FIDO-781662 format. One line per 3 residues: number of its first residue (from 1); for each residue x, y, z of N, C-alpha, C. Coordinates in steps of 0.2 Angstrom, whole numbers, plus 5000, padded with zeros to 4 digits. Atoms other than C-alpha are relative to their C-alpha. Example, Ala and Ser with C-alpha at 12.3 -4.5 7.8 and 13.67 -1.06 7.14 Angstrom:
BEGIN
1> 5004/4994/5000/5062/4978/5039/5004/5006/5000  4996/4994/4999/5068/4995/5036/4996/5005/5003 $
***
This chain:
BEGIN
1> 4993/4998/4997/4997/4928/5020/5005/4998/4995  4995/5001/5005/5012/4930/5009/5006/4996/5004  4994/5004/4997/5029/4921/5012/5004/5004/5005 $
4> 4996/4996/4996/5037/4935/5020/4997/5001/5007  5004/5000/4994/5023/4937/5033/5001/4993/5004  4999/5007/4997/5024/4918/5036/5006/4999/5004 $
7> 4993/5001/4997/5043/4918/5039/5000/5004/5006  4999/4995/4994/5041/4933/5051/4996/4997/5006  5004/5003/4995/5028/4924/5061/5004/4994/5003 $
10> 4996/5006/4998/5039/4908/5062/5006/5002/5004  4994/4997/4996/5054/4919/5068/4997/5002/5007  5003/4998/4994/5043/4926/5081/4999/4994/5005 $
13> 5001/5006/4996/5038/4909/5087/5007/4997/5003  4994/5003/4997/5056/4903/5088/5003/5005/5005  4998/4995/4995/5061/4919/5097/4997/4999/5007 $
16> 5004/5001/4994/5047/4916/5110/5002/4994/5004  4998/5006/4997/5054/4899/5113/5007/4999/5003  4993/5000/4998/5071/4904/5117/5000/5004/5007 $
19> 5000/4997/4994/5075/4909/5135/5004/5007/5000  4997/4994/5001/5085/4924/5129/4995/5005/4997  5004/4995/5003/5077/4941/5125/5003/5002/4993 $
22> 4997/4999/5007/5079/4943/5106/4997/5007/4998  5002/4993/5002/5078/4962/5100/5003/5002/4994  4997/4997/5006/5081/4972/5085/4996/5007/4999 $
25> 5003/4993/5001/5077/4990/5079/5004/5003/4994  4996/4996/5005/5081/5001/5064/5001/5007/5004  4998/4994/4997/5090/5017/5069/5004/5005/4996 $
28> 4996/4996/5004/5099/5032/5063/5006/5002/5005  4994/4998/4997/5115/5041/5069/4998/5003/5007  5002/4997/4994/5105/5049/5083/4997/4996/5005 $
31> 5004/5005/4996/5098/5033/5090/4993/5001/5000  5007/5000/5001/5081/5037/5084/4997/4993/4997  5001/5007/5002/5073/5020/5084/4993/4999/4996 $
34> 5006/5001/5003/5059/5013/5073/5000/4992/4998  5001/5007/5002/5052/4996/5068/5003/4995/5005  4997/5004/4994/5057/4989/5085/4997/4994/5001 $
37> 5003/5007/4998/5055/4971/5091/5004/4998/5006  4998/5003/4994/5057/4964/5108/4996/4993/5001  5004/5007/5000/5053/4945/5110/4996/5000/5007 $
40> 5005/5001/4994/5039/4940/5123/5004/4998/5006  4997/5003/4994/5052/4932/5134/5002/5006/5005  4999/4994/4996/5055/4950/5141/4995/5000/5005 $
43> 5006/5000/4995/5038/4949/5149/5001/4995/5005  4999/5006/4995/5042/4932/5157/5005/5001/5005  4994/4999/4995/5059/4937/5164/4998/5006/5005 $
46> 5002/4995/4996/5051/4953/5171/4994/4999/5004  5006/5003/4997/5036/4943/5177/4994/5005/4999  5005/4996/5002/5024/4955/5168/4995/4996/4996 $
49> 5006/5003/5004/5007/4951/5160/5002/5000/4992  4999/5000/5007/5009/4945/5142/4998/5006/4996  5002/4994/5005/5010/4959/5129/5002/5007/5003 $
52> 4999/4994/4996/5016/4972/5142/5005/5004/4996  4995/4997/5003/5032/4976/5133/4998/5002/4993  5003/4999/5006/5024/4974/5116/5005/5003/4995 $
55> 4995/4997/5004/5040/4977/5106/5003/5007/5001  4998/4993/4998/5043/4994/5114/5007/5000/5004  4994/5000/4996/5061/4997/5118/4999/5005/5006 $
58> 5001/4995/4995/5055/5012/5128/4997/4997/5006  5003/5004/4994/5044/5001/5139/5006/4996/5003  4995/5004/4998/5059/4989/5140/5005/5004/5005 $
61> 4995/4996/4996/5071/5003/5146/4997/5003/5006  5003/4997/4994/5058/5009/5159/5001/4995/5006  4999/5005/4995/5062/4993/5169/5007/4999/5002 $
64> 4993/5000/4998/5081/4996/5169/5001/5004/5006  4998/4996/4994/5088/5002/5185/5003/5007/4998  4998/4993/5003/5090/5021/5183/5008/5001/5001 $
67> 4993/4999/5000/5108/5020/5189/5004/4996/4995  4996/5003/5005/5113/5008/5175/4997/5002/4993  5003/4999/5007/5102/5015/5161/5006/5004/4996 $
70> 4995/4996/5004/5116/5028/5156/5005/4996/4996  4995/5004/5003/5129/5015/5153/4997/4995/4994  5003/5004/5005/5117/5004/5143/4999/5005/4994 $
73> 5001/4996/5005/5113/5019/5132/5007/5002/4996  4994/4999/5002/5131/5023/5130/5003/4994/4996  4998/5006/5004/5135/5005/5124/4996/5000/4993 $
76> 5004/5000/5006/5121/5007/5111/5003/5005/4995  4997/4995/5004/5128/5023/5105/5007/4998/4997  4994/5002/5002/5145/5016/5104/5000/4995/4994 $
79> 5001/5005/5005/5139/5002/5093/4998/5003/4993  5002/4997/5006/5133/5014/5080/5007/5002/4996  4994/4998/5003/5151/5020/5077/5005/4994/4999 $
82> 4996/5006/5001/5158/5002/5078/4996/4994/4997  5005/5005/5003/5147/4993/5066/5004/4993/4999  4998/5007/5001/5148/4974/5064/5005/4997/5006 $
85> 4997/5002/4994/5157/4973/5081/4995/4999/5006  5005/5002/4995/5148/4964/5095/5002/5003/5007  4999/4997/4994/5147/4974/5111/4995/4998/5005 $
88> 5004/5003/4994/5140/4969/5128/5000/5005/5006  5000/4996/4995/5134/4977/5143/4996/4997/5006  5004/5003/4994/5128/4971/5161/4997/5005/5003 $
91> 5004/4995/4997/5114/4980/5169/4995/4997/5004  5005/5003/4996/5101/4978/5182/4993/5002/4998  5007/4999/5002/5082/4977/5179/4996/4999/5006 $
94> 5004/5001/4995/5068/4979/5191/4993/4996/4998  5005/5004/5002/5055/4965/5190/4993/5004/5002  5007/4998/4998/5036/4968/5192/4999/5000/5007 $
97> 5001/5001/4993/5037/4962/5210/5005/5004/5004  4995/4996/4997/5051/4974/5214/5007/4997/5001  4993/5004/4999/5065/4961/5214/5005/5002/4994 $
100> 4995/4998/5005/5081/4966/5205/5004/4994/4997  4996/5005/5004/5089/4955/5192/5005/5003/4996  4995/4998/5005/5104/4956/5181/4999/4997/4994 $
103> 5000/5002/5007/5104/4955/5162/5006/5002/4997  4994/4998/5004/5118/4955/5150/4997/5000/4992  5002/4999/5007/5114/4962/5132/5006/5000/4996 $
106> 4995/5000/5004/5125/4958/5118/4997/5001/4993  5002/4999/5007/5123/4964/5100/5004/5004/4996  4996/4996/5005/5129/4974/5085/4996/5004/4996 $
109> 5003/4995/5004/5125/4987/5073/5002/4998/4993  4999/5002/5007/5123/4982/5054/4998/5006/4996  5001/4994/5005/5125/4996/5041/5000/4997/4993 $
112> 5001/5003/5007/5118/4992/5024/4996/5005/4996  5004/4996/5005/5113/5003/5009/4998/5007/5004  5001/4994/4997/5114/5018/5021/4995/5000/5006 $
115> 5005/5001/4994/5102/5010/5034/5004/4997/5005  4997/5003/4994/5107/5005/5051/4995/4996/5004  5004/5004/4996/5100/4991/5061/5003/4997/5006 $
118> 4997/5003/4994/5103/4985/5079/4996/4994/5001  5003/5007/4998/5100/4967/5084/5005/4996/5005  4997/5004/4995/5105/4956/5098/4996/4996/5004 $
121> 5004/5003/4995/5100/4947/5113/5002/5001/5007  4998/4999/4993/5099/4948/5132/4998/4994/5004  5001/5006/4996/5101/4934/5145/5000/5002/5007 $
124> 5001/4999/4993/5097/4933/5163/5007/4997/5003  4994/5003/4997/5114/4932/5173/5000/5002/5007  5001/4999/4993/5107/4935/5190/5005/4995/5004 $
127> 4996/5005/4996/5115/4919/5197/5007/5001/4999  4992/4999/5001/5132/4922/5189/5002/5006/5004  4998/4994/4996/5132/4940/5197/5000/4998/5007 $
130> 5000/5001/4993/5127/4933/5214/5007/4996/5002  4994/5004/4998/5142/4921/5213/5006/5005/4999  4995/4995/5001/5153/4935/5207/5001/5005/5006 $
133> 5001/4996/4994/5147/4946/5222/5003/4996/5006  4998/5005/4994/5150/4931/5234/5008/5000/4999  4993/5001/5001/5168/4929/5226/5004/5006/5002 $
136> 4997/4993/4998/5172/4948/5228/5000/5001/5008  5001/5000/4993/5165/4947/5246/5005/4996/5003  4995/5005/4997/5176/4932/5249/5007/5002/4999 $
139> 4993/4997/5002/5191/4940/5241/5002/5006/5005  4999/4994/4995/5189/4956/5252/5001/4997/5007  5000/5002/4993/5186/4946/5268/5007/4996/5000 $
142> 4993/5004/5000/5202/4935/5263/5005/5005/5000  4995/4995/4999/5212/4951/5260/5000/5003/5007  5000/4997/4994/5206/4958/5276/5003/4995/5005 $
145> 4997/5005/4996/5211/4942/5285/5008/5000/4999  4993/5000/5002/5228/4942/5276/5003/5006/5004  4997/4994/4997/5231/4960/5282/5000/4999/5007 $
148> 5000/5001/4992/5226/4956/5300/5005/4995/5002  4995/5005/4998/5237/4940/5300/5007/5003/4998  4994/4996/5001/5251/4951/5292/5002/5004/5005 $
151> 4998/4996/4994/5250/4963/5306/5002/4996/5006  4998/5005/4994/5250/4949/5319/5007/4998/4999  4994/5002/5001/5265/4942/5310/5006/5005/5001 $
154> 4995/4995/4999/5274/4958/5309/5001/5002/5007  4999/4999/4993/5271/4961/5327/5004/4995/5004  4996/5005/4997/5277/4944/5332/5007/5000/4997 $
157> 4993/5000/5003/5292/4946/5320/5004/5006/5004  4997/4994/4996/5296/4963/5329/5002/4997/5007  4999/5003/4993/5294/4954/5346/5006/4995/5000 $
160> 4995/5005/5001/5305/4940/5340/5007/5003/4999  4994/4996/5001/5318/4952/5334/5003/5003/5006  4998/4997/4993/5318/4961/5351/5003/4995/5004 $
163> 4998/5006/4995/5319/4944/5360/5007/4998/4998  4993/5003/5003/5334/4939/5348/5005/5005/5003  4995/4995/4998/5343/4956/5353/5001/4999/5007 $
166> 4999/5002/4993/5339/4952/5371/5004/4994/5002  4997/5006/4999/5345/4935/5369/5008/5001/4999  4993/4998/5002/5361/4941/5361/5004/5004/5006 $
169> 4997/4997/4994/5364/4953/5375/5001/4996/5006  4999/5005/4994/5361/4940/5388/5006/4995/4999  4994/5004/5002/5373/4928/5379/5006/5003/5001 $
172> 4994/4996/4999/5386/4941/5378/5002/5001/5007  4999/4999/4993/5384/4945/5396/5002/4993/5004  4999/5006/4997/5384/4927/5401/5007/4997/4998 $
175> 4994/5001/5002/5399/4924/5390/5006/5003/5004  4995/4996/4997/5409/4938/5398/5000/4997/5008  5000/5003/4993/5404/4931/5416/5003/4993/5000 $
178> 4997/5007/5000/5409/4913/5411/5008/5001/4998  4993/5000/5002/5425/4918/5402/5005/5003/5005  4996/4997/4996/5432/4929/5415/5003/4995/5006 $
181> 4998/5005/4995/5433/4916/5429/5004/4994/4997  4997/5006/5004/5437/4902/5416/5007/5002/4998  4993/4998/5002/5452/4912/5410/5005/5000/5006 $
184> 4996/5000/4994/5458/4913/5428/5002/4993/5001  4999/5007/4999/5456/4894/5430/5005/4998/4995  4995/5002/5005/5465/4891/5414/5007/5003/5001 $
187> 4993/4997/4999/5479/4903/5418/5003/4996/5006  4997/5003/4995/5482/4895/5435/5002/4993/4999  4998/5007/5002/5481/4877/5428/5006/5000/4996 $
190> 4994/5000/5004/5494/4882/5415/5006/5002/5005  4995/4999/4996/5505/4889/5429/5002/4994/5004  4998/5006/4996/5504/4873/5439/5004/4995/4995 $
193> 4997/5005/5005/5509/4863/5423/5007/5002/4999  4994/4998/5001/5524/4874/5422/5005/4999/5006  4996/5002/4994/5530/4870/5439/5003/4993/5000 $
196> 4996/5006/5000/5543/4857/5442/4999/4996/5006  5000/5003/4993/5540/4854/5460/4993/4996/5002  5006/5003/4998/5522/4846/5459/5000/4993/4998 $
199> 5000/5007/5001/5518/4828/5459/4997/4998/4994  5003/5002/5007/5512/4818/5444/4993/5000/5001  5007/5000/5000/5495/4816/5451/4997/5007/5000 $
202> 5002/4993/5001/5493/4835/5453/5001/5002/4993  4999/4998/5007/5500/4837/5436/4995/4997/4996  5005/5003/5004/5487/4825/5429/4994/5004/5001 $
205> 5006/4996/4998/5473/4835/5438/5000/5006/4996  4999/4993/5003/5480/4851/5431/4998/4999/4992  5002/5001/5007/5479/4844/5413/4993/4999/4999 $
208> 5008/5001/5000/5461/4838/5416/4997/5007/5000  5004/4994/4999/5456/4855/5422/5002/5005/4994  4999/4996/5006/5465/4864/5407/4996/4997/4994 $
211> 5004/5003/5006/5457/4852/5394/4993/5002/5001  5007/4998/4999/5440/4854/5402/4998/5007/4999  5001/4993/5001/5442/4872/5403/5000/5003/4993 $
214> 4999/4998/5007/5447/4874/5385/4993/4998/4996  5006/5003/5003/5432/4863/5380/4994/5004/5001  5005/4995/4998/5420/4874/5390/5000/5006/4996 $
217> 4999/4993/5004/5427/4890/5382/4998/4999/4993  5002/5001/5007/5424/4882/5365/4993/5000/4999  5008/5001/5000/5406/4878/5369/4997/5007/5001 $
220> 5003/4993/4999/5403/4896/5375/5001/5004/4994  4999/4996/5006/5411/4903/5359/4995/4998/4995  5004/5003/5005/5401/4891/5348/4993/5003/5001 $
223> 5006/4997/4998/5385/4897/5357/4999/5007/4998  5000/4993/5002/5389/4915/5354/5000/5000/4992  4999/5000/5007/5394/4911/5336/4993/4999/4996 $
226> 5007/5002/5003/5377/4902/5332/4995/5005/5001  5005/4994/4998/5367/4916/5341/5001/5006/4995  4999/4995/5005/5375/4929/5330/4998/4998/4993 $
229> 5002/5002/5007/5372/4919/5314/4993/5000/4999  5007/5001/5001/5354/4916/5318/4996/5007/5001  5003/4993/5000/5351/4935/5322/5002/5004/4995 $
232> 4997/4996/5005/5360/4941/5307/5005/5005/5002  4995/4995/4998/5374/4949/5317/5007/4997/4999  4993/5003/5002/5388/4938/5310/5003/5005/4995 $
235> 4997/4995/5004/5399/4952/5302/5007/4997/4997  4994/5002/5003/5413/4948/5290/5005/5006/4999  4994/4995/5001/5430/4957/5289/5004/4997/4994 $
238> 4997/5004/5006/5435/4952/5271/5007/5004/4998  4993/4997/5002/5453/4954/5265/5002/4995/4994  4997/5005/5005/5463/4946/5250/5006/4996/5003 $
241> 4995/5004/4997/5474/4932/5255/5002/4994/4996  4997/5006/5004/5484/4917/5248/4996/4994/5003  5003/5007/4998/5474/4900/5249/5005/4996/5003 $
244> 4995/5005/4997/5490/4890/5251/5003/5002/5006  4998/4998/4994/5496/4900/5265/4995/4999/5006  5005/5002/4995/5480/4898/5274/5000/4992/5001 $
247> 5000/5007/4999/5480/4879/5271/5007/4998/5004  4994/5001/4997/5498/4879/5277/5000/5001/5008  5001/4998/4993/5494/4888/5293/4995/4995/5004 $
250> 5004/5005/4997/5480/4875/5296/5003/4994/5001  4996/5007/4999/5491/4860/5293/5005/5001/5006  4995/4999/4995/5504/4867/5305/4996/4999/5007 $
253> 5004/5000/4993/5490/4869/5319/4998/4993/5001  5002/5007/4998/5484/4851/5317/5005/4994/4999  4995/5005/5000/5500/4842/5313/5002/4997/5007 $
256> 4998/5003/4994/5504/4830/5327/4995/5001/5005  5005/5000/4995/5487/4832/5335/4999/4994/5004  5001/5007/4996/5484/4819/5349/4995/4996/4997 $
259> 5005/5004/5003/5468/4813/5341/5003/4996/4994  4998/5003/5006/5477/4809/5325/5005/4995/5002  4995/5005/4997/5491/4800/5335/4996/4994/5003 $
262> 5003/5005/4997/5479/4790/5345/4996/4995/4995  5004/5004/5005/5469/4784/5330/5004/4998/4994  4996/5002/5005/5484/4782/5319/4997/5003/4993 $
265> 5002/4997/5006/5477/4794/5306/5005/5005/4997  4995/4996/5004/5487/4803/5293/4996/5006/4998  5003/4994/5002/5484/4821/5290/5003/5002/4993 $
268> 4997/4998/5007/5486/4827/5271/4997/5006/4998  5002/4993/5003/5485/4844/5263/5000/5000/4993  5000/4999/5007/5480/4847/5245/5000/5007/4998 $
271> 5000/4993/5002/5486/4864/5239/4997/5002/4994  5002/4997/5006/5479/4875/5226/5005/5002/4996  4995/4997/5004/5488/4883/5212/5004/5006/5004 $
274> 4996/4996/4996/5502/4894/5219/4997/5007/5000  5002/4993/5000/5494/4910/5213/4993/5002/5002  5008/4999/4999/5476/4907/5219/5000/5004/5007 $
277> 5002/4996/4994/5470/4921/5231/4993/5001/5000  5007/4999/5000/5453/4924/5237/4999/5006/5005  5002/4994/4996/5444/4939/5245/4994/4998/5005 $
280> 5005/5003/4995/5435/4933/5261/5003/5002/5007  4998/4999/4993/5436/4933/5280/5004/4994/5002  4995/5006/4998/5451/4923/5284/4999/4997/5006 $
283> 5001/5003/4993/5447/4921/5302/4994/4995/5000  5006/5004/5000/5430/4914/5298/5001/4994/4996  4999/5006/5004/5436/4903/5284/5004/4995/5003 $
286> 4996/5004/4995/5449/4896/5296/4996/4996/5004  5005/5003/4995/5435/4892/5308/4996/4995/4996  5004/5005/5004/5425/4883/5294/5005/4993/4999 $
289> 4995/5005/5001/5441/4872/5291/5000/4996/5007  4999/5002/4993/5443/4870/5310/4994/4995/5002  5006/5004/4999/5425/4864/5312/5000/4993/4996 $
292> 5000/5006/5005/5426/4852/5297/5005/4995/5002  4994/5004/4999/5443/4845/5302/4999/4997/5007  5001/5003/4994/5438/4843/5320/4995/4994/5000 $
295> 5006/5005/5001/5422/4834/5314/5003/4993/4997  4997/5005/5003/5433/4823/5303/5004/4996/5004  4996/5004/4996/5445/4818/5316/4996/4996/5005 $
298> 5004/5003/4995/5431/4814/5328/4997/4993/4997  5004/5006/5003/5422/4802/5316/5005/4996/4996  4996/5004/5004/5437/4796/5307/5002/4993/5003 $
301> 4997/5006/4997/5443/4778/5309/5007/5000/4997  4993/5000/5003/5460/4772/5303/5000/5002/4993  5000/4998/5007/5465/4780/5287/5003/5007/5000 $
304> 4998/4994/5001/5467/4798/5282/4995/5006/5001  5004/4994/5000/5460/4815/5285/5003/5005/4995  4997/4996/5006/5463/4826/5269/4996/5006/5000 $
307> 5003/4994/5001/5459/4844/5267/5004/5004/4995  4996/4995/5004/5463/4858/5255/4995/5003/4994  5004/4996/5005/5457/4865/5238/5000/4995/4994 $
310> 5000/5004/5006/5451/4854/5223/5000/5005/4994  5000/4996/5006/5457/4864/5208/4996/4999/4994  5004/5002/5005/5447/4854/5196/4993/5002/5001 $
313> 5006/4998/4998/5431/4857/5205/4999/5007/5003  5000/4993/4997/5435/4874/5212/4997/5000/5006  5003/5000/4994/5430/4869/5229/5005/4999/5005 $
316> 4996/5002/4994/5437/4868/5246/4997/4993/5003  5003/5006/4997/5435/4851/5255/5004/4998/5006  4997/5004/4995/5438/4840/5270/4997/4993/5000 $
319> 5003/5007/5001/5437/4821/5269/5003/4996/5005  4997/5005/4996/5440/4807/5280/4996/4993/4999  5003/5007/5000/5437/4788/5281/4996/4999/5007 $
322> 5004/5001/4993/5423/4784/5294/4993/4997/4999  5006/5003/5000/5406/4778/5298/4995/5004/4995  5005/4997/5005/5393/4781/5284/4994/5004/5003 $
325> 5006/4996/4997/5380/4795/5287/4994/4999/4995  5006/5001/5004/5362/4791/5281/4999/5006/4996  5002/4995/5005/5357/4801/5266/4995/5005/5003 $
328> 5006/4996/4998/5341/4807/5275/5003/5005/5005  4997/4995/4995/5353/4816/5288/5005/5005/4997  4995/4995/5003/5363/4826/5275/4998/5007/5002 $
331> 5002/4993/4998/5353/4842/5279/5000/5001/5007  5000/4999/4993/5350/4838/5297/5006/5002/5004  4994/4999/4997/5368/4838/5302/5002/5007/5000 $
334> 4998/4993/5000/5369/4856/5297/4996/5005/5004  5005/4997/4995/5355/4861/5309/5003/5001/5007  4997/4999/4993/5360/4869/5326/4998/4994/5005 $
337> 5001/5005/4995/5361/4856/5340/4998/4993/4997  5002/5007/5003/5358/4841/5327/5007/4996/4999  4994/5004/5002/5370/4827/5324/4997/4994/4997 $
340> 5002/5006/5003/5370/4811/5314/4998/4995/5004  5002/5005/4995/5369/4800/5329/4997/5004/5006  5003/4996/4994/5356/4808/5342/4998/4996/5005 $
343> 5002/5005/4995/5354/4793/5353/5003/5002/5007  4998/4998/4993/5356/4795/5372/5007/4996/5001  4994/5004/4999/5370/4782/5370/5005/5001/4994 $
346> 4996/4999/5006/5379/4790/5355/5007/5000/5002  4993/5002/4999/5397/4786/5353/5004/5006/5001  4996/4994/5000/5403/4804/5351/4996/5006/5003 $
349> 5003/4994/4996/5400/4820/5361/5000/5006/4995  5000/4994/5004/5399/4838/5355/4993/5003/5001  5007/4997/4999/5385/4851/5355/4996/5000/4994 $
352> 5003/5000/5006/5381/4849/5337/4999/5007/4997  5000/4993/5002/5385/4867/5333/5005/5002/4994  4994/4999/5004/5401/4866/5323/4998/5001/4992 $
355> 5002/5000/5007/5393/4861/5306/4995/5006/4998  5005/4994/5001/5379/4874/5308/5003/5007/4999  4996/4994/5000/5391/4888/5311/5004/5000/4993 $
358> 4996/5000/5006/5402/4882/5296/4995/5002/4994  5005/4998/5005/5386/4883/5285/4998/5007/5000  5002/4993/4999/5381/4900/5292/5006/5005/4997 $
361> 4994/4996/5002/5399/4907/5288/5000/4999/4992  5000/5001/5007/5398/4899/5270/4995/5004/4997  5006/4997/5003/5381/4906/5267/5001/5008/5000 $
364> 4998/4993/4999/5387/4923/5273/5005/5002/4994  4996/4999/5006/5400/4922/5259/4997/4999/4993  5004/5002/5006/5386/4918/5247/5002/4994/4996 $
367> 4998/5006/5003/5393/4901/5245/4995/4994/5001  5004/5006/4999/5387/4883/5247/5004/4994/5003  4996/5006/4997/5392/4868/5258/4995/4994/4999 $
370> 5003/5006/5001/5387/4850/5255/5004/4994/5002  4996/5006/4998/5392/4832/5259/4999/4995/4995  5000/5005/5005/5396/4818/5248/5004/4994/5003 $
373> 4997/5006/4997/5400/4800/5252/5001/4995/4994  4998/5005/5004/5409/4786/5242/5002/4994/5004  4998/5005/4995/5409/4770/5251/5001/5003/5007 $
376> 4999/4998/4993/5417/4774/5268/5004/5007/5000  4997/4993/5001/5425/4791/5261/4995/5005/5001  5005/4994/4999/5415/4806/5268/5004/5006/4999 $
379> 4997/4994/5002/5419/4822/5260/4995/5006/5001  5004/4993/4999/5412/4840/5265/5004/5005/4995  4997/4995/5005/5414/4852/5250/4997/5007/5002 $
382> 5003/4993/5000/5411/4871/5251/5003/5005/4995  4998/4995/5005/5412/4885/5239/4999/5007/5003  5000/4993/4997/5414/4904/5242/4999/5005/4994 $
385> 5000/4995/5005/5409/4919/5232/5005/5005/5002  4995/4996/4997/5425/4928/5234/5002/5006/4995  4999/4994/5004/5422/4943/5222/5000/5006/5004 $
388> 4999/4994/4996/5427/4960/5229/4993/5004/4999 $
***
């Protein structure tokens, strides 16, 4: 036995000890095969008697699933035109017992001295394919569940939107029903206060009725405002106006306020540059200042309530000296019906709607509102996108 024959036998022994099927063949451009070789591992994988395949590619291909055979042949033919490039193909084979398994063949075509040779290997990928199929099934089931949940969410969202509309209609009706008699009460209490022939006690009662009525009217308005904000029905009527004129009007409204007098609090206004104008909803921006200044007066201790425009930071602000707000409640106080002090015995009243409405208005202007504290100085800042 010469050296070449010995090396060939050794190579066959090596190929038979590898779990992959090793194969090779000489071919021409029409895929006419000759001098074919298929390692004995093919018989083991297909659970055939030893020597069944016997280096025959034809016999090997006879066990390929008929549905997958065309793509396997196409891959082989493609390799003839893409020499030295490794191509692969996944296909099913039918074992001797009828069981289906998956194999992956990878190989290339080598062209040398006008001769072409195919060689490569095939491995059993059945377990990997099972996992892939399970993953695909899981993905499809997951997508189906997502679609089902999406439909449920869309249905619930539609229901919520309808309920929100009904709630808005209900609140508007309730608001009308409350405001009508309340305005009558306020009107008569004002008439009583204008009379000179009533006693001091009756006058005191009239003042209480008037103040309580105004507070109730404000609560009703706040509830309507937050309802509109939550249902996306808050509509802006933007116009261009002078910032300093707005600040001046607000100062006149609050100057001499009884709460400022009772607490010995000084009200200060910081103007912007004279030429500064903005394009926004003046009515709602005034309300933002009202909520913030009312909040500042409520929680302020002796000192100053300052509001206006910070030209350097390009922000509106309201500040006061008062009780420190815990940092973990910075976001909470902007939520509807939430306050910094939520205990049953809290020192200050209020519905907890003012700051949430202020935030909704600022957000509607594509702006931002936040709180900053420095020792006992509490400052609310807000910005507005005032582009036309």
